[in-house]
C-alpha positions as a printed NumPy array, in Angstrom:
array([[-30.1  ,  54.468,  13.779],
       [-28.95 ,  57.429,  11.676],
       [-27.421,  57.178,   8.222],
       [-23.857,  57.897,   9.412],
       [-24.185,  55.373,  12.231],
       [-25.168,  52.691,   9.742],
       [-22.126,  53.481,   7.61 ],
       [-19.856,  53.305,  10.662],
       [-21.271,  49.916,  11.629],
       [-20.838,  48.65 ,   8.087],
       [-17.216,  49.765,   8.023],
       [-16.066,  48.914,  11.531],
       [-18.589,  46.744,  13.248],
       [-19.986,  43.237,  13.097],
       [-20.773,  43.626,   9.429],
       [-17.095,  43.811,   8.505],
       [-16.202,  40.995,  10.875],
       [-18.921,  38.883,   9.341],
       [-17.738,  39.699,   5.836],
       [-14.146,  38.781,   6.682],
       [-15.324,  35.575,   8.302],
       [-17.492,  34.691,   5.317],
       [-14.661,  35.392,   2.893],
       [-12.317,  33.281,   5.034],
       [-14.784,  30.398,   5.076],
       [-15.178,  30.613,   1.303],
       [-11.389,  30.495,   0.825],
       [-11.075,  27.646,   3.289],
       [-13.865,  25.647,   1.647],
       [-12.303,  26.138,  -1.774],
       [ -8.938,  24.96 ,  -0.428],
       [-10.501,  21.956,   1.306],
       [-12.199,  21.027,  -1.988],
       [ -8.804,  21.175,  -3.699],
       [ -7.188,  19.088,  -0.94 ],
       [ -9.965,  16.498,  -1.219],
       [ -9.401,  16.317,  -4.994],
       [ -5.708,  15.758,  -4.323],
       [ -6.555,  13.055,  -1.761],
       [ -8.725,  11.331,  -4.396],
       [ -5.774,  11.414,  -6.793],
       [ -3.433,  10.01 ,  -4.142],
       [ -5.9  ,   7.146,  -3.59 ],
       [ -5.767,   6.423,  -7.333],
       [ -1.954,   6.502,  -7.193],
       [ -1.965,   4.001,  -4.32 ],
       [ -4.391,   1.798,  -6.262],
       [ -1.942,   1.763,  -9.174],
       [  0.845,   0.857,  -6.735],
       [ -1.226,  -2.092,  -5.537],
       [ -1.65 ,  -3.121,  -9.184],
       [  2.113,  -2.883,  -9.763],
       [  2.792,  -5.114,  -6.759],
       [  0.176,  -7.669,  -7.821],
       [  1.511,  -7.802, -11.373],
       [  5.055,  -8.143, -10.056],
       [  4.108, -11.077,  -7.846],
       [  2.209, -12.675, -10.754],
       [  5.251, -12.243, -13.032],
       [  3.13 , -10.13 , -15.402],
       [  5.946,  -7.806, -16.45 ],
       [  4.251,  -5.912, -19.272],
       [  1.137,  -5.175, -17.213],
       [  3.374,  -4.12 , -14.316],
       [  5.322,  -1.681, -16.497],
       [  2.107,  -0.173, -17.899],
       [  0.7  ,   0.329, -14.405],
       [  3.987,   1.869, -13.244],
       [  3.914,   4.264, -16.202],
       [  0.358,   5.315, -15.312],
       [  1.491,   5.836, -11.73 ],
       [  4.335,   8.125, -12.826],
       [  1.924,  10.276, -14.846],
       [ -0.5  ,  10.484, -11.917],
       [  2.312,  11.486,  -9.56 ],
       [  3.167,  14.373, -11.889],
       [ -0.461,  15.506, -11.648],
       [ -0.195,  15.368,  -7.853],
       [  2.906,  17.59 ,  -7.989],
       [  0.994,  20.127, -10.062],
       [ -1.977,  20.08 ,  -7.699],
       [  0.311,  20.509,  -4.703],
       [  1.909,  23.573,  -6.259],
       [ -1.452,  25.181,  -7.04 ],
       [ -2.837,  24.572,  -3.535],
       [  0.291,  25.826,  -1.787],
       [  0.331,  28.98 ,  -3.917],
       [ -3.253,  29.621,  -2.82 ],
       [ -2.34 ,  29.108,   0.825],
       [  0.558,  31.561,   0.638],
       [ -1.437,  34.216,  -1.241],
       [ -2.77 ,  35.739,   1.984],
       [ -6.22 ,  36.204,   3.451],
       [ -7.964,  34.805,   6.492],
       [ -8.4  ,  31.049,   7.026],
       [-10.334,  29.705,  10.04 ],
       [ -8.173,  26.551,   9.89 ],
       [ -4.471,  27.205,  10.398],
       [ -2.818,  27.762,   7.044],
       [  0.28 ,  25.947,   8.36 ],
       [ -1.796,  22.848,   9.162],
       [ -3.325,  22.81 ,   5.682],
       [  0.145,  23.314,   4.192],
       [  1.426,  20.324,   6.176],
       [ -1.521,  18.19 ,   5.048],
       [ -0.916,  18.973,   1.362],
       [  2.812,  18.266,   1.633],
       [  2.031,  14.986,   3.394],
       [ -0.284,  13.883,   0.591],
       [  2.423,  14.681,  -1.939],
       [  4.924,  12.564,   0.014],
       [  2.531,   9.6  ,  -0.137],
       [  2.464,   9.957,  -3.928],
       [  6.266,  10.242,  -4.034],
       [  6.908,   7.123,  -1.977],
       [  4.286,   5.138,  -3.908],
       [  6.031,   6.081,  -7.142],
       [  9.414,   5.23 ,  -5.625],
       [  8.223,   1.761,  -4.64 ],
       [  6.854,   1.119,  -8.132],
       [ 10.032,   2.392,  -9.804],
       [ 12.146,  -0.017,  -7.792],
       [  9.845,  -2.926,  -8.578],
       [ 10.277,  -2.399, -12.328],
       [ 14.   ,  -1.652, -12.053],
       [ 15.106,  -5.286, -12.168],
       [ 13.135,  -8.52 , -12.062],
       [ 14.069, -11.131,  -9.45 ],
       [ 12.275, -14.138,  -8.033],
       [ 10.829, -14.173,  -4.536],
       [  9.296, -16.938,  -2.488],
       [  5.49 , -17.266,  -2.441],
       [  5.565, -16.159,   1.202],
       [  7.357, -12.897,   0.417],
       [  5.114, -12.251,  -2.598],
       [  2.064, -12.704,  -0.385],
       [  3.462, -10.334,   2.25 ],
       [  4.278,  -7.703,  -0.386],
       [  0.67 ,  -7.821,  -1.605],
       [ -0.565,  -7.577,   1.982],
       [  1.64 ,  -4.564,   2.556],
       [  0.445,  -2.762,  -0.577],
       [ -3.187,  -3.575,   0.239],
       [ -2.784,  -2.18 ,   3.765],
       [ -1.206,   0.963,   2.282],
       [ -4.273,   1.365,   0.101],
       [ -6.631,   0.946,   3.069],
       [ -4.687,   3.548,   5.029],
       [ -4.808,   6.097,   2.202],
       [ -8.509,   5.481,   1.565],
       [ -9.244,   5.964,   5.26 ],
       [ -7.214,   9.176,   5.204],
       [ -9.255,  10.414,   2.239],
       [-12.441,   9.645,   4.193],
       [-11.14 ,  11.648,   7.157],
       [-10.383,  14.642,   4.921],
       [-13.848,  14.396,   3.327],
       [-15.448,  14.376,   6.799],
       [-13.593,  17.425,   8.163],
       [-16.24 ,  19.972,   7.197],
       [-19.448,  18.214,   8.193],
       [-18.103,  16.526,  11.333],
       [-14.648,  17.329,  12.689],
       [-15.005,  14.873,  15.561],
       [-15.735,  12.021,  13.153],
       [-12.737,  13.096,  11.055],
       [-10.595,  12.764,  14.182],
       [-11.934,   9.24 ,  14.796],
       [-11.277,   8.204,  11.195],
       [ -7.738,   9.553,  11.413],
       [ -7.092,   7.293,  14.404],
       [ -8.028,   4.303,  12.23 ],
       [ -5.227,   5.296,   9.841],
       [ -2.777,   4.789,  12.724],
       [ -4.082,   1.269,  13.336],
       [ -3.563,   0.339,   9.693],
       [ -0.093,   1.894,   9.743],
       [  0.766,  -0.456,  12.619],
       [ -0.289,  -3.406,  10.429],
       [  2.11 ,  -2.212,   7.731],
       [  4.913,  -1.969,  10.286],
       [  4.277,  -5.57 ,  11.357],
       [  4.422,  -6.814,   7.757],
       [  7.598,  -4.824,   7.173],
       [  9.26 ,  -6.539,  10.146],
       [  8.225,  -9.967,   8.813],
       [  9.662,  -9.328,   5.348],
       [ 12.796,  -7.764,   6.763],
       [ 13.365, -10.834,   8.915],
       [ 12.942, -13.132,   5.914],
       [ 15.27 , -10.899,   3.901],
       [ 18.149, -11.6  ,   6.263],
       [ 17.538, -15.336,   5.97 ],
       [ 17.458, -15.325,   2.16 ],
       [ 20.393, -16.722,   0.253],
       [ 20.544, -13.939,  -2.288],
       [ 22.914, -11.535,  -4.   ],
       [ 23.78 ,  -8.013,  -2.873],
       [ 21.696,  -6.302,  -5.594],
       [ 18.544,  -8.267,  -4.805],
       [ 18.941,  -7.666,  -1.067],
       [ 19.124,  -3.898,  -1.491],
       [ 16.41 ,  -3.717,  -4.136],
       [ 13.919,  -5.611,  -1.973],
       [ 14.946,  -3.558,   1.054],
       [ 14.29 ,  -0.339,  -0.905],
       [ 10.879,  -1.623,  -2.029],
       [  9.607,  -2.517,   1.437],
       [ 11.003,   0.682,   2.941],
       [  9.001,   2.76 ,   0.467],
       [  5.889,   0.676,   0.987],
       [  6.252,   1.32 ,   4.708],
       [  6.755,   5.048,   4.075],
       [  3.411,   5.249,   2.24 ],
       [  1.609,   4.205,   5.43 ],
       [  3.894,   6.336,   7.62 ],
       [  3.124,   9.465,   5.616],
       [ -0.607,   8.651,   5.723],
       [ -0.293,   8.447,   9.518],
       [  1.481,  11.832,   9.532],
       [ -1.426,  13.344,   7.588],
       [ -3.865,  11.733,  10.009],
       [ -1.982,  13.355,  12.891],
       [ -2.371,  16.728,  11.19 ],
       [ -6.115,  16.155,  10.901],
       [ -6.304,  15.334,  14.626],
       [ -4.419,  18.536,  15.391],
       [ -6.847,  20.532,  13.237],
       [ -9.786,  18.799,  14.945],
       [ -8.501,  19.533,  18.459],
       [ -8.044,  23.222,  17.652],
       [-11.457,  23.38 ,  16.003],
       [-13.246,  21.687,  18.896],
       [-11.522,  23.915,  21.47 ],
       [-13.129,  27.059,  20.089],
       [-16.632,  25.631,  19.749]])
């Protein structure tokens, strides 16, 4: 092959395609690393939420308020991370994975952090006594939220080495989300039977709604991962 032919191939042929693909993979891998770091932070946020719920049920007010304060600070970090990742996604360039899907995944993780913080804020807003049964169900709900978010993090971590396994892990998030729904229905039923004041009714309702939303948003993220996996497996 002559000198000019080599230049032409380098500029217009497989070499350029390979370079673009390699650059796209590097950008995608960097973004997936950032998303995994954000998922780790969202797990930590959900762990703090579980602590807040446990302290609330144990009537440990000072410990609860400290944990809620830590959660607020962590949620601010998640907001910052979201902004940085989304700016990178909108900067241009080629991504093998749909940029819109990654955008949706990042926004979903941020919503988990937001609803976790909202649940904690409403727990510390005003102290009221609950029955041991409701306390137990609240802890169960928060623990299931944590399992769902941890499973979601595992699915995100598995996307690069094994997209099919990531899809399977994301389905497990849905199963846990169904558990949270069942607990929500139990507490909601008890709530209507409680002889309580208007403020307590609406505060508890707001708490369990946000606890349910944590699992719902994790399930939304899991759905995004399944969508990414289906598109990835179609082109293999």
